[in-house]
C-alpha positions as CSV (number, residue, x, y, z in Angstrom):
1,M,-51.5,-28.1,18.4
2,L,-50.7,-26.0,15.3
3,E,-52.3,-23.0,16.9
4,H,-50.1,-23.5,19.9
5,I,-46.9,-23.8,17.8
6,F,-47.6,-20.7,15.7
7,S,-48.3,-18.7,18.9
8,R,-44.7,-19.3,20.1
9,P,-41.7,-17.0,19.4
10,T,-40.1,-17.4,16.0
11,K,-37.1,-19.5,17.0
12,Q,-39.4,-21.8,19.0
13,K,-41.7,-22.2,16.0
14,I,-38.7,-23.1,13.8
15,L,-37.5,-25.6,16.4
16,C,-41.0,-27.3,16.6
17,I,-41.2,-27.4,12.8
18,A,-37.7,-29.0,12.6
19,M,-38.7,-31.5,15.2
20,L,-41.9,-32.5,13.5
21,W,-40.2,-32.8,10.1
22,T,-37.3,-34.9,11.5
23,W,-39.7,-37.2,13.3
24,W,-41.8,-37.7,10.2
25,N,-38.7,-38.3,8.0
26,V,-37.0,-40.7,10.4
27,R,-40.3,-42.6,11.0
28,N,-40.8,-43.1,7.3
29,K,-37.2,-44.4,6.9
30,I,-37.6,-46.8,9.7
31,N,-40.9,-48.1,8.3
32,A,-39.2,-48.6,5.0
33,G,-36.4,-50.6,6.6
34,E,-33.7,-48.1,5.8
35,G,-32.1,-48.1,9.2
36,V,-32.4,-47.5,12.9
37,Y,-31.8,-44.1,14.5
38,N,-30.9,-43.6,18.2
39,L,-32.0,-40.6,20.2
40,D,-28.7,-38.7,19.9
41,D,-28.9,-38.9,16.1
42,V,-32.4,-37.7,16.0
43,R,-31.5,-34.8,18.3
44,F,-28.6,-33.8,16.1
45,R,-30.8,-33.9,13.0
46,I,-33.4,-31.7,14.7
47,R,-30.8,-29.1,15.8
48,R,-29.1,-29.1,12.4
49,S,-32.4,-28.6,10.6
50,A,-33.4,-25.8,12.9
51,I,-30.1,-24.0,12.3
52,E,-30.5,-24.3,8.5
53,Y,-34.1,-23.0,8.7
54,E,-33.0,-20.0,10.8
55,K,-30.3,-19.3,8.3
56,F,-32.8,-19.1,5.4
57,F,-35.8,-17.6,7.1
58,L,-34.5,-15.2,9.7
59,K,-32.7,-12.0,8.8
60,P,-29.3,-11.7,10.6
61,E,-29.3,-9.3,13.5
62,K,-27.9,-5.9,12.6
63,P,-24.6,-5.0,14.4
64,A,-25.0,-2.7,17.4
65,Q,-22.9,-0.1,15.6
66,P,-22.8,0.6,11.9
67,P,-19.6,-0.7,10.2
68,P,-17.0,1.9,9.3
69,T,-17.4,3.6,5.9
70,S,-13.7,3.7,5.1
71,W,-10.8,1.3,5.7
72,S,-9.0,2.1,8.9
73,L,-5.4,1.4,10.0
74,P,-4.8,-1.2,12.7
75,D,-2.8,-0.4,15.8
76,E,1.0,-0.4,15.5
77,N,1.5,-3.9,17.0
78,C,-1.4,-5.4,15.0
79,L,-2.0,-6.5,11.4
80,K,-5.4,-6.3,9.6
81,I,-6.5,-9.1,7.3
82,N,-9.2,-8.4,4.8
83,I,-10.8,-11.5,3.4
84,D,-13.5,-12.2,0.7
85,G,-15.0,-15.0,-1.2
86,S,-16.8,-15.2,-4.5
87,F,-19.5,-17.7,-5.6
88,D,-20.9,-18.6,-9.0
89,A,-24.2,-20.4,-8.5
90,G,-24.2,-21.5,-12.2
91,T,-20.9,-23.3,-12.1
92,R,-20.8,-24.1,-8.4
93,S,-17.3,-22.7,-8.3
94,G,-15.8,-19.6,-6.6
95,G,-12.7,-17.9,-5.4
96,W,-11.1,-16.7,-2.2
97,D,-8.5,-14.1,-1.3
98,F,-7.0,-12.1,1.5
99,I,-4.7,-9.1,1.9
100,I,-2.7,-8.4,5.1
101,R,-1.7,-4.8,5.9
102,D,0.2,-3.2,8.7
103,H,-0.3,0.0,10.8
104,Q,1.0,2.1,7.9
105,G,-1.4,0.6,5.4
106,D,1.4,-1.3,3.6
107,A,0.7,-4.8,2.2
108,V,2.7,-7.4,4.0
109,G,1.1,-10.4,2.4
110,S,-1.8,-11.5,0.2
111,G,-3.2,-14.6,-1.5
112,A,-5.9,-15.7,-3.9
113,G,-7.2,-19.0,-5.3
114,K,-10.0,-20.8,-7.1
115,I,-12.5,-23.2,-5.5
116,N,-13.8,-25.8,-7.9
117,H,-16.7,-27.2,-5.8
118,V,-18.7,-24.7,-3.8
119,M,-22.2,-25.3,-2.5
120,Y,-22.8,-22.1,-0.6
121,P,-21.4,-18.5,-0.6
122,L,-20.6,-19.0,3.1
123,Q,-18.2,-21.8,2.1
124,A,-16.2,-19.5,-0.1
125,E,-16.0,-16.9,2.7
126,A,-14.9,-19.6,5.2
127,T,-12.2,-20.9,2.8
128,A,-10.8,-17.3,2.5
129,C,-10.6,-17.1,6.3
130,I,-8.9,-20.5,6.6
131,K,-6.3,-19.6,3.9
132,A,-5.6,-16.2,5.4
133,L,-5.0,-17.6,8.9
134,E,-2.8,-20.4,7.5
135,A,-0.6,-17.9,5.8
136,A,-0.5,-15.5,8.8
137,Q,0.6,-18.4,11.0
138,M,3.2,-19.5,8.5
139,W,4.6,-15.9,8.4
140,G,4.7,-15.7,12.2
141,M,1.9,-13.2,12.6
142,T,0.1,-13.7,15.9
143,N,-1.8,-10.5,16.6
144,V,-4.4,-9.9,13.9
145,I,-7.8,-8.5,13.1
146,V,-9.8,-10.3,10.4
147,E,-12.2,-8.0,8.6
148,A,-15.0,-9.2,6.2
149,D,-17.9,-7.6,4.5
150,A,-20.2,-10.6,5.0
151,F,-22.0,-10.0,8.3
152,L,-23.2,-13.6,8.6
153,V,-19.5,-14.9,8.4
154,V,-18.4,-12.5,11.2
155,Q,-21.5,-13.5,13.3
156,T,-20.7,-17.2,12.8
157,L,-17.1,-16.9,13.6
158,N,-17.9,-15.0,16.8
159,G,-20.4,-17.6,18.0
160,S,-21.3,-21.3,17.6
161,D,-24.9,-21.1,16.3
162,H,-24.0,-22.6,12.9
163,D,-21.6,-25.2,14.0
164,L,-24.1,-28.0,13.2
165,G,-24.8,-26.5,9.8
166,P,-23.4,-27.5,6.4
167,N,-20.2,-25.5,6.9
168,G,-19.9,-26.1,10.6
169,A,-16.7,-28.1,10.4
170,M,-14.9,-25.2,8.6
171,F,-15.9,-22.7,11.3
172,R,-14.8,-25.0,14.1
173,E,-11.4,-25.4,12.3
174,I,-11.0,-21.7,12.1
175,R,-11.7,-21.1,15.8
176,A,-9.4,-24.0,16.8
177,N,-6.6,-22.5,14.7
178,V,-7.1,-19.2,16.4
179,V,-6.8,-20.7,19.9
180,L,-3.7,-22.8,19.1
181,N,-1.7,-20.3,17.0
182,F,-2.6,-16.7,17.8
183,T,-2.2,-14.5,20.8
184,S,-5.0,-12.3,19.7
185,C,-7.5,-12.6,16.8
186,R,-10.7,-10.6,16.4
187,F,-13.3,-11.0,13.7
188,V,-15.0,-7.7,12.7
189,H,-17.5,-6.6,10.1
190,S,-16.9,-3.9,7.5
191,N,-18.9,-2.5,4.6
192,R,-18.2,-3.5,1.0
193,H,-16.4,-0.3,0.2
194,C,-13.8,-0.9,3.0
195,N,-13.3,-4.4,1.6
196,S,-13.0,-3.4,-2.1
197,V,-9.4,-4.6,-2.5
198,A,-10.1,-8.0,-1.2
199,D,-13.3,-8.1,-3.2
200,A,-11.4,-7.5,-6.5
201,L,-8.8,-10.1,-5.6
202,A,-11.4,-12.7,-4.9
203,A,-12.9,-12.2,-8.3
204,S,-9.4,-12.6,-9.8
205,G,-8.9,-15.8,-7.7
206,A,-12.0,-17.3,-9.2
207,K,-10.5,-17.0,-12.7
208,M,-7.2,-18.7,-11.9
209,E,-6.9,-21.8,-14.1
210,H,-3.3,-23.0,-14.5
211,V,-2.3,-22.3,-10.9
212,P,-5.2,-23.0,-8.5
213,Q,-3.9,-20.8,-5.7
214,A,-1.0,-18.5,-4.8
215,V,0.2,-16.5,-1.8
216,W,2.6,-13.6,-1.8
217,P,4.5,-12.8,1.4
218,G,5.5,-9.2,1.8
219,P,5.2,-6.4,-0.7
220,P,4.5,-6.0,-3.5
221,L,1.1,-7.3,-4.3
222,P,0.8,-9.4,-7.5
223,S,1.2,-7.2,-10.6
224,Y,-2.4,-7.2,-11.7
225,S,-3.6,-5.8,-8.4
226,H,-2.0,-2.4,-9.2
227,T,-4.9,-1.8,-11.6
228,L,-7.4,-2.0,-8.9
229,P,-9.1,1.2,-7.7
230,V,-8.4,2.1,-4.1
231,I,-5.3,-0.1,-4.0
232,L,-3.4,1.1,-1.0
233,Q,-5.2,4.4,-1.2
234,A,-7.5,3.1,1.5
235,R,-4.9,4.0,4.1
């Protein structure tokens, strides 16, 4: 049986391993009198485990085209939102931030904050996206592009493969917000240089102590951001 499993394509192998692990785990719990599991629950556990295994053991597919090497202006009737999250594995904390710019490259809104309990880097990135879209909705912005340098985040937001994973509820919330409150919203990947302003703001957000979060509608950006390299020179 093992030879047959290991001869299958990678994703099928992972699914088989997840099924065997879940079956063994559930069987042991039932034998120990720790509960009864129905078929739907077992299926959910198998699928969730398979997604988590894929996340850790498979490299994300590369985008069809390389991301741009410099920040680019959105169209005149559109706003571009750059998001980023930071994660400290030692303290299990992090930060989030976003910056919104118009077709002339001028900042029309930004925000940053600290996250006290973070389990995964993906959670910090998803929090940044949620906060950015909440602010954009509050300010009446309905046609946006959300740009991030974390390819896995963009891949997840454009699909549903990780909806059963640890942060699945956050990504479902983001997509529901987009459907209900935006006429157009695209998630695109950029390299780290294009996202340098957001990256610096996320690091500052992680250090916020007395005020856990703050958003700034319209220009200017918070005073400390003027010390950042590339600030608004990325037009």
